[in-house]
C-alpha positions in Angstrom: -31.2 46.1 -10.5 -34.0 43.7 -11.4 -33.4 44.1 -15.1 -29.7 43.7 -14.9 -28.7 40.4 -16.7 -25.9 39.6 -14.3 -28.5 40.1 -11.4 -31.1 37.8 -12.9 -28.2 35.1 -13.7 -27.2 35.3 -10.2 -30.7 34.8 -8.8 -31.2 31.9 -11.3 -28.0 30.2 -10.1 -29.0 30.9 -6.3 -32.4 29.2 -6.9 -30.5 26.2 -8.4 -28.0 26.0 -5.7 -30.8 26.3 -3.1 -32.6 23.1 -4.9 -29.3 21.2 -4.6 -29.1 22.2 -1.0 -32.8 21.3 -0.1 -32.5 17.9 -2.0 -29.1 17.0 -0.1 -30.7 17.7 3.2 -33.2 14.9 2.4 -30.5 12.4 1.5 -29.5 9.6 3.9 -25.8 10.0 3.4 -23.9 11.9 5.9 -21.9 14.1 3.6 -24.8 15.1 1.8 -26.5 16.7 4.9 -23.3 18.5 5.8 -23.1 19.8 2.1 -26.6 21.1 2.2 -25.7 23.2 5.3 -22.9 24.9 3.1 -25.2 25.5 0.3 -28.1 26.8 2.3 -25.8 29.2 4.2 -24.5 30.5 0.9 -28.0 31.1 -0.5 -29.2 32.8 2.6 -26.1 34.9 2.6 -26.6 36.2 -0.9 -30.3 36.7 -0.6 -29.6 39.0 2.3 -26.8 40.7 0.6 -29.0 41.7 -2.4 -32.1 42.5 -0.3 -33.2 45.8 1.6 -32.8 43.6 4.9 -29.1 44.4 5.0 -29.9 47.9 6.0 -31.5 46.6 9.3 -29.1 45.5 12.1 -30.4 41.9 12.4 -30.2 41.2 8.6 -26.6 42.7 8.6 -25.5 40.5 11.8 -27.0 37.4 10.3 -25.4 37.9 6.9 -21.8 38.3 8.6 -22.4 35.3 10.7 -23.5 33.2 7.7 -20.2 34.1 5.8 -17.9 32.9 8.6 -20.0 29.7 8.9 -19.2 28.4 5.3 -15.5 27.5 5.6 -15.9 25.4 8.9 -18.8 23.5 7.6 -16.8 22.9 4.2 -13.9 21.7 6.3 -16.2 19.3 8.2 -17.7 18.2 4.9 -14.3 17.3 3.5 -13.3 15.4 6.7 -16.6 13.4 6.3 -15.7 12.5 2.6 -12.0 11.5 3.2 -12.2 9.8 6.6 -13.2 6.2 7.4 -16.1 5.9 9.6 -16.4 9.7 10.2 -18.3 10.8 13.4 -19.0 14.2 14.4 -17.1 15.0 17.6 -17.8 17.6 20.3 -14.4 19.3 19.5 -15.7 20.1 16.0 -17.9 22.8 17.7 -14.8 24.9 18.2 -14.9 25.6 14.5 -18.0 27.6 15.0 -16.6 30.2 17.3 -15.5 32.6 14.5 -19.1 33.6 13.4 -19.8 34.5 17.1 -16.6 36.4 17.4 -17.5 38.4 14.4 -21.0 38.9 15.5 -19.7 40.2 19.0 -17.3 42.6 17.4 -20.0 44.0 15.0 -22.5 44.4 17.8 -20.0 46.3 20.0 -18.3 48.2 17.1 -22.0 49.5 16.1 -22.9 50.4 19.7 -20.8 51.2 22.7 -17.5 51.3 20.7 -19.1 53.1 17.6 -16.8 56.2 18.2 -13.6 54.2 17.7 -14.9 52.0 14.8 -16.0 53.8 11.6 -17.9 51.7 9.0 -14.8 51.7 6.7 -12.8 50.3 9.7 -15.4 47.7 10.6 -15.4 46.5 7.0 -11.5 46.2 6.9 -11.4 44.2 10.1 -14.3 41.8 8.8 -12.7 41.3 5.4 -9.4 40.7 7.2 -10.7 38.2 9.6 -12.8 36.6 6.7 -9.6 36.4 4.5 -7.6 34.9 7.3 -10.3 32.2 7.8 -10.6 31.3 4.2 -6.7 31.1 3.8 -6.3 28.9 7.0 -9.3 26.6 6.2 -8.3 26.3 2.5 -4.8 25.2 3.7 -6.3 22.6 6.1 -8.6 21.4 3.4 -5.7 21.1 0.8 -3.8 19.0 3.4 -6.7 16.8 4.0 -7.0 16.3 0.2 -3.3 15.6 -0.1 -3.5 13.0 2.5 -6.6 11.6 1.0 -4.7 11.0 -2.4 -2.2 9.1 -0.6 -5.0 7.1 1.1 -6.5 6.2 -2.2 -3.4 4.9 -3.6 -2.6 2.9 -0.5 -6.2 1.4 -0.4 -7.6 1.1 -3.9 -6.3 -0.3 -7.3 -8.3 2.1 -9.3 -8.4 5.9 -9.3 -11.6 7.4 -10.5 -13.1 10.8 -10.7 -15.5 9.8 -7.8 -12.7 9.4 -5.3 -10.0 11.9 -6.4 -12.2 15.0 -5.4 -10.4 17.3 -7.9 -13.6 19.4 -8.3 -13.3 20.4 -4.6 -9.7 21.7 -5.3 -11.2 23.9 -8.2 -13.8 25.1 -5.8 -11.2 26.2 -3.3 -9.0 28.0 -6.0 -12.1 30.0 -7.1 -12.7 30.9 -3.4 -9.1 32.1 -3.1 -9.5 34.1 -6.2 -12.5 36.0 -4.9 -10.7 36.7 -1.7 -7.8 38.2 -3.7 -10.2 40.4 -5.5 -11.7 41.7 -2.3 -8.3 42.4 -0.9 -7.3 44.3 -4.0 -10.3 46.7 -3.8 -10.2 46.9 0.1 -6.5 47.3 0.8 -4.9 48.5 -2.5 -7.8 50.8 -4.0 -9.1 51.5 -0.6 -11.9 53.4 -2.1 -15.1 52.1 -0.2 -17.3 54.5 -2.2 -16.1 53.2 -5.5 -16.6 49.6 -4.1 -20.0 50.3 -3.0 -21.2 52.3 -6.1 -19.4 50.2 -8.8 -22.3 48.1 -9.7 -20.1 46.1 -12.3 -17.6 45.0 -9.7 -20.4 43.9 -7.1 -22.2 41.8 -9.9 -18.9 40.2 -11.2 -17.8 39.5 -7.7 -21.2 38.0 -6.8 -21.4 36.1 -10.1 -18.1 34.5 -9.4 -19.2 33.8 -5.8 -22.3 32.2 -6.6 -21.0 30.0 -9.6 -18.4 28.8 -7.2 -21.1 27.5 -5.0 -23.0 26.1 -7.8 -19.9 24.1 -8.6 -20.0 22.8 -4.9 -23.8 21.9 -5.1 -23.6 20.3 -8.6 -20.3 18.1 -7.9 -21.1 17.7 -4.3 -24.6 16.2 -5.0 -23.2 13.8 -7.5 -20.3 12.8 -5.1 -20.8 9.5 -3.6 -19.4 8.3 -0.3 -15.8 7.0 -1.1 -15.6 4.5 1.7 -19.5 3.6 2.2 -19.1 0.2 0.3 -15.8 -0.7 2.1 -17.7 -0.6 5.5 -20.1 -3.3 4.6 -17.2 -5.5 3.5 -15.0 -5.4 6.4 -15.2 -6.8 9.9 -15.7 -4.0 12.6 -12.7 -5.6 14.3 -10.5 -4.6 11.5 -11.8 -1.2 11.1 -12.2 0.2 14.6 -8.9 1.2 16.1 -8.2 4.4 18.1 -6.0 2.3 20.3 -4.5 0.5 17.4 -3.7 3.7 15.6 -1.4 4.7 18.2 0.4 1.4 18.0 0.6 1.8 14.3 2.3 5.1 14.6 5.0 3.9 16.9 5.3 0.8 14.6 6.1 3.3 11.6 8.8 4.8 13.6 10.4 1.7 15.2 9.5 -0.8 12.6 10.1 -3.6 15.2 6.4 -4.4 16.1 5.5 -5.4 12.5 6.7 -8.4 10.7 6.5 -6.5 7.3 8.2 -9.2 5.2 5.9 -12.0 6.5 2.8 -9.9 6.0 3.9 -8.7 2.5 4.7 -12.3 1.4 1.3 -13.5 2.5 -0.2 -10.5 0.8 1.6 -11.0 -2.6 1.0 -14.8 -2.5 -2.8 -14.2 -2.0 -3.1 -11.7 -4.8 -1.0 -13.8 -7.3 -2.5 -17.2 -6.4 -6.1 -16.1 -6.8 -5.2 -13.5 -9.5 -7.0 -10.9 -7.4 -5.5 -8.2 -9.6 -7.9 -8.9 -12.4 -10.7 -7.6 -10.2 -10.9 -3.9 -11.5 -12.4 -2.9 -8.1 -9.8 -4.6 -5.9 -9.2 -2.8 -2.7 -7.0 -3.3 0.2 -10.1 -3.4 2.4 -11.2 -6.8 0.8 -7.7 -8.2 1.1 -7.6 -7.1 4.8 -10.8 -9.1 5.4 -9.5 -12.2 3.5 -6.4 -12.5 5.4 -7.7 -11.0 8.6 -4.8 -8.7 8.8 -5.1 -5.0 9.7 -5.4 -2.9 6.6 -2.7 -0.3 7.8 -0.4 -3.2 8.6 -0.8 -4.4 4.9 -0.2 -0.8 3.7 3.0 -0.4 5.8 4.3 -3.7 4.6 3.9 -2.7 1.0 5.8 0.5 1.6 8.6 -1.1 3.5 9.1 -4.4 1.4 8.3 -3.0 -2.1 8.8 0.7 -1.6 5.5 1.2 -3.2 1.8 1.7 -2.5 -1.2 -0.6 -3.2 -2.3 1.2 -6.2 1.2 0.8 -8.0 1.7 -2.6 -6.8 -1.6 -4.1 -8.3 -1.1 -2.1 -11.7 2.3 -3.4 -12.1 0.9 -7.0 -11.7 -1.9 -6.1 -14.2 0.8 -5.0 -16.7 2.7 -8.2 -16.3 -0.7 -10.1 -16.8 -1.3 -7.9 -20.0 2.2 -8.9 -21.4 1.5 -12.4 -20.7 -1.8 -12.2 -22.6 -0.3 -10.4 -25.5 2.4 -13.1 -25.8 -0.2 -15.9 -25.6 -1.1 -17.5 -28.9 -4.9 -17.3 -27.9 -4.8 -13.7 -27.5 -2.6 -12.5 -30.4 -5.9 -11.7 -32.4 -7.6 -9.9 -29.4 -8.0 -6.1 -29.3 -5.8 -3.9 -26.9 -9.1 -2.8 -25.1 -10.0 -6.6 -24.5 -6.6 -7.3 -23.2 -6.8 -4.2 -21.0 -10.0 -5.3 -19.4 -9.0 -9.0 -18.9 -5.8 -7.7 -17.2 -7.9 -5.9 -14.6 -7.6 -2.1 -15.8 -10.7 -0.1 -15.3 -9.9 2.4 -17.8 -7.9 2.5 -21.3 -6.0 5.8 -20.2 -4.8 3.9 -17.0 -3.8 0.8 -18.9 -1.8 2.8 -21.4 -0.1 4.8 -18.7 1.1 2.0 -16.6 2.1 -0.2 -19.7 4.3 2.6 -21.1 5.7 3.2 -17.5 6.6 -0.5 -17.1 7.7 -1.5 -20.5 8.7 1.8 -22.1 6.4 0.9 -25.2 2.7 1.4 -26.0 0.6 -1.8 -25.7 0.3 -1.8 -29.6 4.0 -1.3 -30.0 4.6 -4.4 -27.6 2.0 -6.5 -29.4 3.3 -5.8 -33.0 6.8 -6.5 -31.8 5.7 -9.9 -30.2 3.9 -10.8 -33.4 6.9 -10.0 -35.5 9.1 -12.1 -33.3 6.6 -15.2 -33.5 6.5 -14.8 -37.4 
């Protein structure tokens, strides 16, 4: 085993992942500390799985507890990333009941109930419980990420890799792939001796599992807090709102408690008059502070009055500014990149996408047609 290339590869990846986890633990950011818990659990699980300690009861019990801890911690990590002003609540401790249920089952199944539960049956039950946990938490995390995508478009005028969390979706897809592999072997092949004796399968499965958590460690370590800068810019009275959120939910249904037209007009006038859209990092948080209007009220007003979101609204204004610059005599000799930046776009790709969407033409086509019309 020690000379097996796949085994050595796995050990190297585990060591690197452990380093990511240890360094994350020393970081000040809240989500980094939670990330470290996921990574360290994973490393400890794998080290137990390949060591002789798995043959002893305590090592076996700890290993099975660790595997059931990963998804709940990952779910809390995701909530920490996508929620504004995340705080750990006591109800989150309920997420850590599955590891203890699995531990209790294994202790009973291997002692007083051993005559009813063979090792094969124990494995089938544990794999089933673990698969159910992974599927349910993956769905919950996907729903969080879906809501997060909507929140990004409602609050930011730019969309970067730092805040779209696509890497987390890739991680989850790999996780689900591994679960499917285990199901194929455990429930379709149903040959536990083959599963244990087939070293190739074990190393392939472990390699995928370890690489998956290396992805989590690598991208998670690079991931910055999405809303951290926003907290510093906004008055606490605008952000804090558990009572206000209930009022907002009823407002969305009745649409009578918010003067959306007035709020939208104030918002639009403020953006256009001060040309805020040329700021590539413009967010609804800063506008909320400027107007002293609740950020969620602003978002609702945009949806109701413009049938849009903040991201689309601002980029539409930027396209209008770009068209104006292209038609201007002083800008006819400027490059498309220059016009893109001066219109407020953070990336060339976003500029091209929105310009084509709004005009049906590429910026270069529009510029050439404008020059031909002038000449």
